[in-house]
C-alpha positions in Angstrom: -24.3 -16.4 -40.5 -20.8 -15.5 -39.6 -19.4 -14.9 -36.1 -17.1 -11.8 -36.1 -14.3 -11.1 -33.6 -13.2 -7.7 -32.5 -9.5 -7.3 -31.5 -7.8 -4.7 -29.4 -4.7 -2.7 -30.5 -2.5 -5.6 -29.4 -4.3 -8.2 -31.5 -6.0 -9.8 -28.5 -9.7 -10.8 -28.9 -11.8 -8.4 -27.1 -15.4 -9.0 -28.2 -17.5 -11.1 -30.5 -20.4 -10.3 -32.7 -22.9 -13.2 -32.9 -25.7 -13.2 -35.5 -29.1 -13.1 -33.8 -30.1 -16.5 -35.2 -27.2 -18.2 -33.5 -27.7 -16.2 -30.2 -31.4 -17.1 -30.1 -30.6 -20.8 -30.7 -28.0 -20.7 -27.9 -30.5 -19.1 -25.5 -33.2 -21.7 -26.4 -30.8 -24.6 -25.7 -29.8 -23.0 -22.4 -33.4 -22.6 -21.3 -34.2 -26.2 -22.3 -31.2 -27.4 -20.2 -32.2 -25.4 -17.2 -35.8 -26.7 -17.4 -34.6 -30.3 -17.4 -32.7 -29.9 -14.1 -34.3 -31.1 -11.0 -32.9 -29.0 -8.2 -34.6 -31.2 -5.5 -31.9 -33.9 -6.0 -29.2 -31.4 -4.9 -30.9 -30.6 -1.6 -28.6 -31.1 1.3 -25.4 -31.4 -0.7 -23.9 -28.1 0.7 -22.4 -28.8 4.1 -20.9 -25.9 6.0 -18.4 -26.9 8.6 -17.7 -24.8 11.6 -20.9 -22.9 11.4 -21.3 -22.8 15.2 -18.0 -21.1 15.6 -18.8 -18.6 12.9 -22.2 -17.7 14.6 -20.5 -17.4 18.0 -17.9 -15.0 16.5 -20.6 -12.9 14.8 -22.5 -12.7 18.1 -19.4 -11.5 19.9 -18.8 -8.8 17.3 -22.4 -7.7 17.7 -22.1 -7.5 21.5 -18.9 -5.3 21.2 -20.8 -2.5 19.5 
């Protein structure tokens, strides 16, 4: 199993060819990581400031049309 790199005409890495065995293992690990996350603990973290002003501005734009 060997990872191969594809270079452009300037010698810069452009792409990579990954053997299917490595790819499947990476996907499996990613899926396991996502399943372990509990999104409920992140509820309420995002706080948008100035939302009332943004809503008012959107309403004003709506009324102009």
